N, C-alpha and C positions, 0 to 999 in steps of 0.2 A: 876512118877509124871508128867514128860513131856508128856508121852503117854496120860495120863488122860486129861491134859490141851488141847492137840491137839484134842482129841475126843470131848471135851466140846466146843471148838472153832468151830470145823467143824459142830457140831449140831446147834450152834447158827447161823452160817452163812447160813446154809440150811434153817433154820426156817425163818430167815429174808428175804431170797430170795423168799421163798414160799409166805410170806405175801405180799411182794412187787408186786409179780405177780398177786395175788388174788384181791388186792384192786381195781385196774382199771377194771378188769374183772367183779368184783361184781357190780361196778357202772354201767357198760354197761349192765349187765344182768338185773339190776333193771329197767333201762330205756326201755329195750325190752318189759317189761310188761305194757308199756304205753297203756292206753285204745285206742282201734282202732277208736272209735268215738270221740276222743279228737279233738275238733275244736278250733284252735287258734282264739281268738276274733278279732285280727287285720288283719286276712286274709279274704278277701271277700268270702262270701258263693256262692254256685252255684245257677243257675237259679231256680232249683227245691226246694230250701230251703223254709220251711214253715214260716208263719208269726211270730210265737213265736221265732224261731231261729234267724230270721232276726232282730227282735226287741231286743233280748237279746244281740246279737253281737253289735248292734248300741249303746245300753246303756253302755256296758262294755268299749268300746273304748273312751267314753266320761268321764270316771271317772278321777278326777283331779290328783290323785297320781300315775296313771298308766304310766309306763315308759319302757325304753329299757331293764331294768334289771328284768322285771317281765314277767311272762307267765300266762296270764288269758285265760282259755279255758273252754269249756262247751260241754255238749251233751244234747239233748232233747229227751225225751221218752214220747210221749203224752203231758200231761200238766205238767210233772215233768222235772225240769231242774237240772242237776248235774254240779256243778262248779268244775273245775279242774285246775291244774297248780301249780305255786309257785310264791310267792311275797316276796318282801323285807320288807314290812311294814304291821303290823296287821290291820291297819285302812283300807287298800285296800281290804283285805279279807272281812271285815265287810261291807264296802261300796258296794262291788260287790253283796253280798247277799241281802242287803236292796234294791238295785236298781232292781235286777232281780225279787224280790217278787212283785214289783209294775207293772211288765209287764203284760199287759192284756192277759188272758188265762192261766197264770201260777198258778197252784194250790199248788205246793210243790217245795222247793229248798233244794237240798242236797249239803252242802258246804264242798267240799273235797279239797279246796285250801290249800296248805302247806305254812306256814310262814317260810321263810328261817332263819336259826340261825344267830344271831349277830356275826360277825367275821371281825376284821380289816384286816386280811389276805385276806378273800374273797372280801372285798371292794376294796383292792388294785388290786386283780386279775380282778375284773369287769372293773375297769378303764383302766387297762393295755390292756385287750382284746378289749375293746371298741376302744381305740386309735389305736391299731394294725389293727383291721378290717376296721374301718371307716377312717383310715389314708391311706388306699391303694388307689392309683390313679384309678379312674373309679368306685370303690366300693363306695367311698364317695359321688360322684354325683348321682349315680344310686339309692342308697338306703338310704343315710343319710339325704337328704333334704326333709323330709316328716314330718308331724305333729307327726306321730308315725313311726319311722324307721322300716323297714320290717325285720330286723335281730335282734332278741332278744337274750341276753346273760344271761343265768341263771347259777349262781355259788353256789355250796354247798360243803363245806369242801374241796375246791381246785379242785373239779370236775366241768367241764364246759359243759353245754348243749346249743346247738344253735337251736333256734326255729324261724320259719318264712318262708319266701318265697324269692326265687331268680330267675333271668331270665333264667339261664342256668347252666349246669353241671360244666362248667369251673369256674364260679363264686363260686359255692358250694365248689368245690375242693380247690380253692385259699383261701377261707375263712377258710376252715378246716385246711389247712397247716399253715396259719397265726396264728390261735388260738392255735394250737399245739406248736408253736414256742415261746409262751409267758412264761417267767420264772415263776416257782412255780405252773404251771398247771399240775395236776396229770393225768387227762384224758379229752378227748373231745368227746362228743356224738353229732354227726352232724345230727339233725332232720330237717334240712332245706328242704323245698319242692321246686320243680322246677315248674315254671309257665306252665300251659297247659300240665301237666304231672301227672301221678298217683303217682310218687315218687319224 
């Protein structure tokens, strides 16, 4: 009887450890599949950006419910615009599509924006990560005092993704360490770009 109990306990512990290891890896793997042409709306485009992309970017950042906990992104293929990212409110997904449809030269809009699930725990994590990042001396003044702060915090089921742009690798690393230190965060995917850099 004791031998059977030990065997069952060992199997349960192994299964639990395996699941614990897979969950964050699975979240990171899903993030790796992010579309290469994913352009965050709040990051300025390059000089060669076409008129449609420029106007889409401009219109998206003006949306009233767009905030630091949302990731509005897009790509343009000819006259077709694909909307990407994740938002906390369904109205923002709908408003983004309506606004982009009115942009001159756009013939089709594919709305692939994800509406994040309602979760009091995720809401607590959002606020905690925001306070931790924007409470850092230097980070607060460099990135926080803007109409749309340049570091966006996307939370889904306890997994955090950081989107946006920072001045240097030191800031990117500090923000990553800070987010990872917030209680109840299962994993952090740091997709922050560095200004004047390909990565």
